[in-house]
C-alpha positions in Angstrom: 9.2 -2.3 71.6 7.1 -6.0 72.9 8.2 -7.7 76.0 10.0 -10.7 74.5 12.2 -8.2 72.0 13.1 -6.3 75.1 13.8 -9.9 77.1 16.3 -10.9 74.0 18.1 -8.0 74.1 18.8 -8.2 77.4 20.1 -11.8 77.1 22.5 -10.9 74.6 23.4 -8.4 76.6 24.2 -10.3 79.5 25.4 -13.2 77.5 27.8 -10.5 75.4 29.4 -8.1 78.3 28.3 -10.0 82.0 31.4 -12.2 81.8 33.4 -8.3 80.9 31.3 -7.0 84.4 32.4 -9.9 85.7 36.2 -9.7 85.6 36.2 -6.2 86.5 34.6 -6.7 89.6 37.4 -9.7 90.1 40.0 -6.9 89.2 39.0 -5.0 92.5 39.7 -4.7 96.1 37.0 -3.4 98.2 37.8 -1.8 101.9 35.2 -1.5 105.0 34.9 0.6 105.8 36.4 3.3 103.1 39.2 5.3 103.7 37.9 8.8 102.5 35.0 7.4 101.2 36.8 5.3 98.9 36.0 1.0 98.7 37.5 0.1 95.5 41.2 -0.7 94.7 43.0 -2.4 91.7 43.3 -6.0 92.4 47.2 -5.9 92.1 50.8 -5.2 93.6 50.1 -1.3 93.1 46.6 -1.3 94.7 47.0 -3.3 97.7 50.0 -1.1 98.6 48.4 1.9 97.8 45.6 0.7 100.2 47.4 -0.3 102.6 49.1 3.5 103.0 45.6 4.5 102.9 44.8 3.0 105.3 48.2 4.3 107.1 47.6 8.1 106.1 43.6 8.8 106.7 42.4 5.4 108.5 39.8 6.7 111.6 37.9 3.3 112.4 39.3 0.9 114.4 38.8 -2.3 112.0 39.4 -2.8 108.4 37.5 -5.7 106.3 40.1 -6.2 102.9 37.9 -7.9 100.4 39.4 -10.0 98.1 38.4 -12.0 94.8 41.1 -12.5 92.7 44.6 -14.2 93.3 47.2 -11.2 95.3 50.3 -12.0 95.1 52.2 -10.1 97.5 55.8 -12.3 97.4 58.0 -9.6 96.1 57.2 -6.7 97.7 58.0 -5.3 101.3 54.8 -5.6 103.0 56.3 -7.9 105.0 59.4 -6.1 106.3 59.9 -6.0 109.9 60.4 -2.2 110.4 57.9 0.7 111.2 58.8 3.3 109.2 57.5 6.9 110.6 56.6 8.0 106.9 56.2 5.0 104.3 55.9 5.5 100.8 54.0 3.8 98.6 57.1 1.0 98.2 58.5 0.9 102.1 54.6 0.2 103.0 54.3 -2.5 105.1 51.8 -4.5 107.7 54.2 -3.1 111.2 53.4 0.1 110.4 49.4 -0.3 110.2 48.3 -0.8 113.7 44.3 -1.4 113.0 42.7 -4.6 112.8 42.7 -6.1 109.7 40.7 -9.1 108.2 41.5 -10.7 104.8 38.3 -12.2 103.4 38.5 -14.1 100.5 34.7 -13.1 98.2 35.2 -15.6 95.5 36.4 -19.5 94.8 39.8 -17.4 93.1 40.6 -15.8 96.0 44.2 -16.3 97.0 46.4 -14.7 99.5 50.0 -15.7 98.5 52.3 -13.4 101.1 56.4 -12.1 101.1 58.8 -15.3 102.1 59.3 -14.0 105.1 56.2 -11.8 106.9 55.6 -9.9 109.5 52.5 -8.6 110.9 51.8 -5.9 113.3 48.3 -5.7 114.1 45.6 -8.1 115.2 44.8 -10.0 111.8 42.5 -12.7 110.6 42.7 -14.3 107.4 39.5 -15.8 105.9 37.8 -18.1 102.9 41.8 -17.9 101.2 43.7 -19.9 100.0 46.8 -19.0 101.8 50.5 -19.4 100.0 53.3 -18.3 102.8 56.1 -19.5 104.0 57.0 -18.4 107.2 55.0 -15.8 109.5 55.0 -14.2 112.5 52.3 -12.8 114.2 54.6 -10.2 116.5 53.0 -10.5 119.9 49.2 -9.8 117.9 45.9 -12.2 117.4 46.5 -14.5 114.0 43.7 -16.3 113.5 42.9 -19.1 110.0 39.1 -19.5 109.6 38.3 -21.5 106.7 41.2 -21.7 105.0 42.8 -23.6 102.4 46.7 -24.3 102.4 48.9 -26.5 100.1 52.4 -26.1 101.4 54.8 -25.7 104.5 54.2 -23.1 106.4 56.4 -22.5 109.6 54.4 -20.1 112.0 55.5 -18.0 115.3 53.4 -15.9 117.5 56.1 -13.9 118.6 59.0 -12.3 116.3 62.8 -12.7 116.0 64.1 -10.6 118.7 63.0 -8.9 122.1 59.2 -8.4 122.5 56.5 -6.8 124.1 52.7 -9.2 123.7 50.3 -11.3 123.9 51.0 -13.5 121.1 47.7 -15.3 120.2 47.3 -18.0 117.0 43.6 -19.8 116.3 42.9 -22.6 113.8 39.5 -22.6 112.6 38.7 -24.6 109.7 41.3 -24.8 108.6 42.8 -27.5 105.5 45.8 -29.1 103.6 49.4 -29.0 103.8 51.8 -29.3 106.5 52.8 -26.4 109.6 55.4 -25.8 112.0 54.2 -23.8 114.8 55.3 -22.0 117.8 53.7 -19.8 120.3 56.1 -17.5 121.6 59.5 -16.3 119.6 62.2 -17.4 117.2 64.7 -16.0 119.9 65.1 -12.9 122.1 62.5 -12.5 125.4 59.3 -12.1 125.1 57.5 -10.4 127.7 53.9 -11.8 127.4 51.7 -14.8 127.7 51.3 -17.0 124.5 48.3 -18.8 123.2 47.5 -21.8 120.8 44.2 -23.1 119.8 43.8 -26.1 117.0 40.3 -25.9 117.0 39.3 -27.4 114.0 42.3 -28.0 111.4 43.0 -31.1 108.7 46.6 -31.5 107.5 49.9 -32.1 109.2 51.8 -30.6 111.9 55.2 -31.5 111.9 56.3 -29.4 115.0 53.9 -27.8 117.5 55.6 -25.7 120.4 53.7 -23.4 122.5 56.4 -21.6 123.5 59.1 -20.4 122.0 62.3 -21.7 119.4 64.8 -20.7 122.0 64.8 -17.6 124.6 62.7 -16.4 127.5 59.3 -16.6 128.2 58.0 -14.2 131.3 55.0 -15.4 131.6 52.1 -17.7 131.2 51.6 -20.8 128.2 48.8 -22.0 126.8 48.1 -24.6 123.9 44.8 -26.2 122.9 43.7 -28.7 120.7 40.7 -29.6 120.0 40.0 -31.5 116.4 43.3 -32.1 114.2 42.5 -34.5 111.3 45.8 -35.5 110.6 49.5 -36.5 112.9 50.9 -34.1 115.4 54.9 -35.2 115.0 56.2 -33.8 117.5 55.0 -31.6 120.6 57.1 -29.2 123.3 54.5 -27.4 125.5 57.3 -25.0 127.2 60.1 -24.3 124.0 63.3 -26.4 122.7 65.8 -24.5 123.3 69.2 -26.5 123.1 72.0 -27.7 125.7 74.0 -24.8 125.2 71.4 -22.4 125.4 68.2 -23.7 126.5 65.3 -22.0 126.8 62.5 -20.5 129.5 59.7 -19.9 131.3 59.3 -18.5 134.3 55.1 -18.7 134.4 53.2 -22.4 134.3 52.7 -24.3 130.9 49.4 -26.0 130.5 48.7 -28.4 127.2 45.2 -29.6 126.7 44.9 -31.9 123.4 41.0 -33.4 123.8 40.8 -34.3 120.7 37.4 -34.8 118.8 39.0 -36.7 115.7 39.3 -39.8 115.1 41.8 -39.4 112.5 44.3 -37.3 115.5 47.6 -39.2 115.0 50.1 -38.4 118.2 53.8 -38.9 117.9 56.1 -37.2 120.4 55.0 -35.4 123.6 57.1 -33.5 126.2 55.0 -31.6 128.5 57.5 -29.1 129.2 60.8 -28.3 127.4 63.1 -30.2 124.9 66.4 -28.6 127.0 65.1 -25.2 129.4 63.7 -23.7 132.5 60.1 -23.9 133.5 56.9 -23.6 136.2 55.0 -25.7 137.1 53.4 -28.0 133.7 49.7 -29.1 134.4 48.9 -31.8 131.1 45.8 -33.1 129.8 45.4 -35.6 127.1 42.4 -37.5 126.3 39.7 -38.0 124.1 39.9 -40.3 120.2 43.1 -40.4 118.1 45.5 -43.4 118.0 49.4 -43.3 118.7 52.0 -43.3 116.0 54.3 -46.5 115.2 57.1 -44.0 117.1 57.2 -41.7 120.2 57.2 -41.3 123.5 54.5 -39.3 126.4 56.7 -37.0 128.8 55.3 -35.3 131.6 58.4 -32.7 132.1 60.8 -31.6 130.6 63.7 -33.8 127.9 66.3 -32.1 130.6 66.6 -28.9 132.6 64.9 -27.8 135.8 61.3 -27.8 136.4 60.4 -25.4 139.7 56.3 -25.5 140.3 56.2 -25.1 144.1 53.9 -27.2 145.8 53.1 -28.9 142.6 55.6 -28.8 139.4 53.8 -31.4 137.4 50.3 -32.8 137.1 49.3 -35.4 133.9 46.2 -36.9 133.4 46.0 -39.4 130.2 43.0 -40.4 129.1 43.5 -43.0 125.8 40.8 -45.7 126.6 39.2 -44.5 123.0 42.4 -44.7 121.3 41.8 -46.3 118.2 45.4 -48.1 117.8 49.1 -47.4 119.0 50.9 -47.4 122.5 53.6 -45.4 124.4 55.7 -45.6 126.9 55.7 -42.8 129.8 57.7 -40.8 131.6 56.0 -38.8 134.6 58.7 -36.3 135.4 61.8 -35.9 133.3 63.3 -38.2 130.3 66.9 -37.5 131.1 67.7 -35.2 133.2 67.3 -31.9 135.5 65.9 -30.8 138.4 62.0 -30.8 139.6 60.8 -28.8 142.3 57.4 -29.5 143.8 55.0 -32.5 143.6 54.5 -34.9 140.7 50.8 -36.4 139.8 50.0 -38.5 137.1 46.7 -39.9 136.4 46.3 -42.4 133.5 43.6 -44.3 132.0 45.1 -46.8 129.4 42.7 -48.2 126.4 43.3 -51.9 125.5 46.5 -53.8 123.7 47.7 -51.5 121.7 44.6 -49.3 121.3 46.1 -46.5 123.5 48.0 -48.8 126.0 51.0 -48.5 128.1 54.2 -51.0 127.5 56.6 -48.6 130.7 55.2 -46.2 132.5 58.0 -44.2 134.7 56.4 -42.2 137.8 59.6 -39.5 137.4 63.1 -39.8 135.6 64.5 -37.0 137.7 68.0 -36.1 139.8 67.0 -34.6 142.6 62.8 -35.0 144.4 62.1 -32.7 146.3 59.0 -33.6 147.4 56.3 -36.5 146.6 55.0 -38.4 143.3 51.4 -39.4 143.6 50.7 -41.9 140.5 46.9 -43.2 140.4 46.9 -45.2 137.3 43.7 -47.8 135.6 46.0 -49.8 133.1 43.7 -52.8 131.6 46.4 -56.0 132.8 49.1 -57.4 130.3 52.0 -58.6 130.0 53.6 -56.6 128.1 53.5 -53.7 131.0 56.9 -54.1 132.6 56.3 -52.9 136.0 56.2 -49.2 137.1 59.3 -48.4 139.1 61.3 -45.5 139.9 64.9 -44.2 138.7 68.0 -45.2 140.6 68.3 -41.6 141.8 65.1 -41.7 143.3 66.1 -44.3 146.2 65.3 -41.9 149.1 62.5 -40.7 147.9 59.6 -43.1 148.9 57.9 -46.3 148.4 55.1 -48.4 146.8 51.4 -47.7 149.1 49.7 -50.0 147.5 48.8 -52.5 144.4 45.2 -53.2 144.3 43.5 -55.5 141.0 40.6 -54.5 140.1 36.7 -56.3 139.5 37.8 -55.3 135.4 40.6 -57.0 136.1 42.4 -53.9 135.7 44.9 -52.8 137.8 44.6 -49.6 139.6 48.1 -48.7 141.2 48.8 -45.7 143.6 51.9 -44.6 144.5 53.4 -42.2 147.1 57.4 -41.1 146.9 
């Protein structure tokens, strides 16, 4: 047989059977390392359930990589249930029964992972290079990494659980694109004993609400939230938690809020360093970098209402918005409405020009009881729209202005010691 005829026959074979070969490959889920020397499962609900069941029964490694190349719809399964079964079956196997680290990774543009409407994970989980469809996710105190994710709907995400939990929730967004998110680093309800961490490394989309702590309940630990690059709107931010007037949240440790934006597309709405309603420890706020203020909102260093007990230092806020593109804000260094603050308050602000990261009003601390001192160092571009910086009427015995100096670059440098 001549080479030309051989190449012609090979071409005909690829032309006729190539699509079927590719389709066969697309219809499998691959797992590495193998489970009992098995690496392939059918790309179906039953195939995924069998894979997880084998992983539960025979998985000997500490972590596994599950590769998908086609849409995988788990929305009608029990895989997302928050029940640990001692002897799960094909129908009852779920994520929380498996204690191995899992990474779902897409190997083609068609890789789509659709989770149950409410999905609890029970192990460190990484979702990578897939289109994600999910309505409500709980990390259950484990690490959740979203990497190279396409996302098109609204997802509510909790690093913790909906009940009492011991764990250290960690949520990381890295190169996530699309959709809207509602994110809570802690629990939906109950007592969390641990230290929730939330990191927005690179996200393009909208965040309707970001709360470093819990929606309701108590956190026995510290809360830390960091935003490095958000290409979109952050409508509401609460560092410590939400709560209600009847059932306030509590954070026994400190709250650290770090917003160092690298994106000019970042649009900041309302910011509360502490809780909407609650009791917290010390609060540290850092807001700097690029972006803009939205049309409405306020910056609050403390809480809207509640107690802040920080020992020597209750609240420390550093704001640098001189690179912002647009917008202006009012700032309150303490609580917005009422509550007790125990400890010093320090506010440092480097504002932008008029309506480009500027401030129309600055209050050192709106609190009912001032136990110690309020330090305020401001560099605000001189403009008639700035209202006098003043004390709340309940702070009459807290002290007086130390000095007010006009600097050479026509800005005001104000240091207040109460």
